[in-house]
N, C-alpha and C positions, 0 to 999 in steps of 0.2 A: 487421473484425468489430465490430459495435456492443457497447458495454458492457452487461452484464447488470445489471438492477436488481431481480432476484428475490431477496428476503431469505433464501430457503432455499439459494441458490447459495453454496457455501463461499467463492468468490472475492469475491463481493459482501459477504458477512458480514465477511471480513477487511478489505476496503476500508472498510466502515462503522465497524468498531472503530478503525481507524487514523485516520479522519477525526474520529470522536467523541473520541478521546484527544488530538487535536491534533498527530498525527504526520504527516498528509498535508494539504497545503494547496492545491496547484495541481490544476486539473482534469486536466491531462496525467498527473500522478502517480496520481491517483485512477483514471482510466481504465486506466492501465497495470496497476494492481493488480486491477482488475476483469477484464481480458482476458488476463493472463499466467497460465498454468497454475501452480498453487501448487507443484507438484513442481519447477518451474524456479527457484523462489526458494530462497535459502540458508536452511537450518534455523536456524543460529545464526551470529552474528558476535561474535567476541571483543570485550569491552569495550575501547574505546580504539583499535580498528583501523579503524573507519569514519571517513571524512573529515568534517570539520565542515561543516554545511549553510551556515553563514555568512549566514543570512537575518536581516534586520532585524526587530526586534519592533515 
């Protein structure tokens, strides 16, 4: 399924916010957020429970 780029699409809006805030970097991750139904994503993740991304600055 191709990624949506319609700014009124809630999945696209979420992906755009995450890219603009610096949380998403790779095209694969951006595409995943655009194509994954939002109800499939966790609502909250307790602080400190997510693994470190370990990406170089």
